[in-house]
N, C-alpha and C positions, 0 to 999 in steps of 0.2 A: 289240582291235587291238594292244595292247601285248604280249599273249601271242604273237600271230602274228608280230609283229616280232622278239620274242626267239628264236623258233624258225626264223627265215628262212634261216639258214645250213645247214639240214639236220641239225643236231646234235640229239641227244636230251637233254632236260632232265628232271630229276625234279620232282615237285610242289614239294618244299621249295626247290629252286633257283629255280623260277619265282616262288614266293611271295616269296623274298628279293629277287629282281630288281625285283619290282613293289611291294615294301614293303607287302604285305598278309598276312593270316593264311593259313595252309596250307589251312584249310577253305574260305576264299573262293576261292583259286586253284583248288582241287580242284573246286569247284562250276562255275566257268567252264570249266575244262578238260573236265569231263564233258559240258557242253552243247555245246561245240565238237566233241567226239568224237561225240555224238549227231547233229550236223549233218554228220558225215563230213568235217570239215576236218582232223582230227588222227587219228593212229594212236598206239597205246600198247602197252607191254609191261610185264608185272610181273616184277620181280626181287626175290624175297623179299617184304618189306613195302613196297618202293618201286615206284612206277609211273613209267615214263619215257614222255614224250610227244615226238612229232615231227610235222611237217607230213605230211599224207597224200600230197600230190603237189606238183609245182613250180607248178602253175597257181594255187595259193593264194598263193604268193610273188609271182607275176606280177600278180595282182589287187591284192595289198597294195601293191606298188611303184607300180603305176599309180594307185591311189587316193591314195597319199601325194603323188605328183607333181602331181596335179590340185589338191590343197589348197594347195600352195606357190605 
């Protein structure tokens, strides 16, 4: 959920940026990102050795916002 929240504005973030935001190791962030990509929540592109991730579509953001509002 934290990764989806970090990507909610439609920007691309590299794995190292996401790891830094979440205060986790790059390997941990990469593992979770790969799973979300497999679930077709995220899209990614490679730029050299870096992988950049973003949300696949706006419905993911809508679901995230709705879910967070129901928790509050």
